[in-house]
C-alpha positions in Angstrom: -33.7 -15.8 -4.8 -33.8 -19.2 -3.0 -30.7 -20.1 -1.1 -30.2 -23.2 -3.2 -31.5 -22.0 -6.5 -31.1 -19.4 -9.2 -29.6 -19.3 -12.7 -25.9 -19.3 -11.6 -26.6 -22.0 -9.0 -28.0 -24.3 -11.6 -25.2 -23.4 -14.1 -22.6 -24.6 -11.5 -24.7 -27.8 -10.8 -24.9 -28.6 -14.6 -21.2 -28.3 -15.1 -20.5 -30.6 -12.0 -23.1 -33.1 -13.2 -21.8 -33.1 -16.8 -18.3 -33.7 -15.7 -19.3 -36.2 -13.0 -17.4 -34.3 -10.2 -17.9 -34.2 -6.5 -17.7 -31.1 -4.3 -17.2 -30.8 -0.6 -19.9 -28.2 -0.7 -22.6 -30.9 -1.4 -21.0 -34.0 0.2 -20.4 -32.2 3.5 -23.6 -30.2 3.3 -21.8 -26.9 3.7 -24.2 -24.1 4.8 -22.5 -21.7 2.3 -22.9 -23.7 -0.8 -25.9 -21.6 -2.0 -23.9 -18.4 -1.7 -20.8 -19.9 -3.3 -22.6 -21.6 -6.2 -24.4 -18.4 -6.9 -21.0 -16.6 -7.0 -20.1 -19.2 -9.6 -17.6 -21.1 -7.5 -17.2 -24.5 -5.8 -14.6 -26.5 -3.9 -13.8 -29.7 -5.8 -13.6 -33.0 -3.9 -11.3 -35.5 -5.5 -10.4 -39.2 -4.8 -14.1 -40.1 -4.7 -16.8 -39.3 -2.2 -16.2 -42.1 0.4 -13.7 -41.5 3.2 -11.6 -44.1 5.0 -12.0 -42.2 8.3 -15.1 -41.5 10.3 -14.6 -38.2 12.0 -17.5 -37.4 14.3 -18.0 -33.9 13.0 -18.1 -34.7 9.2 -21.0 -35.7 7.0 -19.0 -37.2 4.2 -19.8 -40.9 4.1 -17.4 -43.5 5.5 -16.6 -46.8 4.0 -14.4 -48.6 1.4 -13.7 -46.2 -1.4 -13.3 -47.1 -5.1 -10.0 -46.9 -6.9 -8.8 -43.4 -7.8 -9.9 -42.2 -11.3 -6.9 -41.0 -13.3 -9.2 -38.9 -15.5 -10.5 -36.8 -12.5 -7.7 -34.1 -12.7 -8.6 -33.4 -16.3 -12.3 -33.1 -15.5 -11.6 -30.8 -12.5 -9.5 -28.5 -14.8 -12.2 -28.4 -17.4 -14.8 -27.5 -14.8 -12.6 -24.7 -13.5 -12.2 -23.5 -17.1 -16.0 -23.5 -17.7 -16.6 -21.7 -14.5 -14.0 -19.2 -15.4 -12.4 -19.5 -11.9 -9.7 -17.2 -10.9 -8.9 -19.2 -7.8 -9.4 -23.0 -7.7 -9.8 -24.9 -4.4 -9.3 -28.7 -4.4 -9.8 -31.0 -1.4 -10.3 -34.7 -1.0 -11.6 -37.4 1.2 -9.0 -39.1 3.4 -7.6 -42.1 1.6 -5.6 -44.2 4.1 -6.0 -47.1 1.8 -3.5 -45.5 -0.7 0.3 -45.7 -0.2 0.6 -42.0 -0.9 -2.7 -40.9 0.6 -3.7 -39.6 -2.8 -0.9 -37.0 -3.1 -0.1 -37.9 -6.7 -3.7 -37.2 -7.7 -3.6 -33.9 -6.0 -0.4 -33.1 -7.9 -1.9 -34.2 -11.2 -4.9 -32.0 -10.5 -2.8 -28.9 -9.8 -0.8 -29.5 -13.0 -3.9 -30.0 -15.2 -5.4 -26.8 -13.8 -2.1 -24.9 -14.6 -2.3 -26.2 -18.2 -5.8 -25.0 -18.8 -5.9 -21.8 -16.8 -2.3 -20.9 -15.9 -3.3 -17.5 -14.6 -5.6 -18.9 -11.8 -4.5 -19.4 -8.2 -4.6 -22.9 -7.0 -5.3 -23.9 -3.3 -5.3 -27.5 -2.0 -6.8 -28.7 1.2 -5.3 -32.1 2.0 -5.5 -34.8 4.6 -2.5 -35.6 6.7 -1.2 -38.4 4.5 -0.7 -40.6 7.6 2.6 -38.8 8.3 4.2 -39.8 5.1 7.5 -38.1 4.3 7.1 -38.8 0.6 3.7 -37.3 0.0 4.6 -33.7 1.1 7.4 -33.7 -1.5 4.9 -34.7 -4.1 2.8 -31.7 -3.1 5.7 -29.3 -3.0 6.8 -30.3 -6.5 3.4 -29.4 -8.1 3.6 -26.0 -6.4 0.1 -24.9 -5.4 -0.2 -21.3 -4.4 -1.8 -22.2 -1.0 -1.4 -25.4 1.0 -4.2 -25.9 3.5 -4.4 -28.6 6.2 -6.9 -28.1 9.0 -6.1 -29.0 12.6 -9.8 -28.7 13.2 -9.8 -28.6 17.0 -7.7 -28.5 20.1 -5.5 -31.5 21.0 -7.6 -32.5 24.1 -10.6 -33.1 21.8 -8.9 -35.2 19.1 -9.9 -38.6 20.6 -13.5 -37.5 20.6 -13.8 -35.4 17.5 -11.3 -37.0 15.1 -9.9 -40.2 16.6 -7.9 -41.4 13.6 -6.0 -38.1 13.3 -3.0 -36.8 15.3 -2.5 -33.2 16.3 1.3 -33.2 16.1 1.2 -35.1 12.8 -0.9 -32.3 11.4 1.5 -29.6 12.7 4.5 -31.5 11.3 2.9 -31.6 7.9 2.3 -27.8 7.9 5.8 -27.2 9.2 7.3 -29.4 6.5 5.6 -27.5 3.7 6.6 -24.2 5.2 10.3 -25.2 5.8 10.8 -26.9 2.4 9.1 -24.4 0.1 7.7 -20.9 -0.3 4.1 -22.2 -0.6 1.7 -20.2 1.6 0.3 -22.4 4.4 -3.2 -22.2 5.9 -5.2 -24.0 8.5 -8.6 -23.9 10.2 -10.5 -24.6 13.4 -14.1 -25.4 14.3 -15.4 -23.7 17.4 -18.1 -24.8 19.8 -16.9 -28.3 20.5 -15.9 -27.7 24.1 -12.6 -26.0 23.6 -11.4 -23.2 25.9 -9.9 -19.8 24.9 -6.7 -20.8 26.6 -6.5 -24.0 24.5 -7.2 -22.0 21.3 -4.4 -19.5 22.1 -2.0 -22.4 22.5 -3.1 -23.8 19.1 -2.6 -20.3 17.6 0.9 -20.3 18.9 1.5 -23.8 17.6 0.3 -22.8 14.2 2.6 -19.8 14.2 5.6 -22.1 15.0 4.4 -24.3 12.1 4.6 -21.4 9.7 0.9 -20.9 9.1 0.0 -17.4 7.7 -3.8 -17.9 7.0 -6.3 -19.2 9.6 -10.1 -19.7 9.4 -12.3 -19.9 12.5 -15.9 -21.1 12.1 -18.8 -22.4 14.2 -19.2 -26.2 14.3 -22.7 -27.2 13.2 -23.7 -30.8 13.7 -24.8 -32.4 10.4 -27.2 -34.8 12.2 -28.1 -36.3 15.6 -25.5 -39.0 14.9 -22.6 -36.6 14.9 -20.9 -35.0 17.9 -23.2 -32.4 19.4 -22.6 -28.7 19.5 -21.4 -27.8 23.0 -22.1 -24.1 22.6 -22.7 -21.4 20.0 -19.9 -18.8 19.9 -21.0 -15.2 19.7 -20.0 -12.8 16.9 -18.0 -10.7 19.5 -16.1 -13.8 20.6 -15.2 -14.6 17.0 -13.9 -11.1 16.7 -11.9 -11.4 19.9 -10.4 -14.7 18.9 -9.4 -13.2 15.5 -7.5 -10.5 17.3 -5.9 -13.1 19.6 -4.8 -15.1 16.6 -3.3 -12.0 14.9 -1.5 -11.0 18.1 -0.1 -14.6 18.3 1.5 -13.9 14.9 -1.0 -15.2 12.2 -1.3 -12.2 9.8 -4.4 -13.3 7.9 -7.5 -14.5 9.9 -11.1 -14.8 8.9 -13.4 -15.6 11.8 -17.2 -15.9 12.0 -20.0 -18.4 12.5 -20.4 -19.5 8.9 -16.7 -19.3 8.0 -15.4 -22.5 6.4 -12.0 -23.6 5.1 -12.5 -22.5 1.5 -15.0 -19.8 2.1 -14.1 -16.8 -0.1 -10.6 -18.3 -0.4 -9.8 -16.3 -3.5 -9.8 -13.1 -1.4 -6.8 -14.2 0.6 -4.6 -14.9 -2.4 -5.4 -11.5 -4.0 -4.8 -9.8 -0.7 -1.4 -11.5 -0.2 -0.3 -10.7 -3.7 -1.2 -7.1 -3.3 0.6 -6.8 0.1 
């Protein structure tokens, strides 16, 4: 079967096209999208497909986005229903042009999914909302099962990799959700950007302090020559060693490997946590 083909792959594509929905799988050219679509799943991308930031690792287009579509949450829920998803993952572009960073549309999407398939797990992967203290409460009130916000890389590389973001702001957001709710918190890192093992261990410890209980570690792959270049390719053994270091730091659930991405096989975490 071709990587980007097959009956199930086309079934997912048809549903997304019929409902005029975006996925981070396609917009960010995720290397796993063939596998995920063929498993009948996808990660929905809300708030349009144009980002107000221009991170040097990301292939999602940058520019002035259109106004949010209030019908999008209903369409996401309908797609999740048609796909018979047991775990729904929703992310977004960053919307620094919106007062709440898009938090209300995230909340509406969670609520619509709950209406249509109340038995499904719901995971959201959000931007940092520019440090808003109102947006996190909006997220907490809609009660997703998992709240994911990626720190992406070590603090030293922020100015080069994601200049509009702030490491401590991301940690504070994760900590706020952890402190003020019982929602499971999750984060992720890309490797191969020039970080050291010592820096990664420091980040692991910071994430433990922020209350993170799920961590993903994956290899950064440059989407084009115009993006930040890969400094090195991390070996499978090192991914395994880093997983162990993260667990030893206090993060109980870690998935680590070259093609691991934030939402890759995300449903397995929730079922594992519920059975623990």
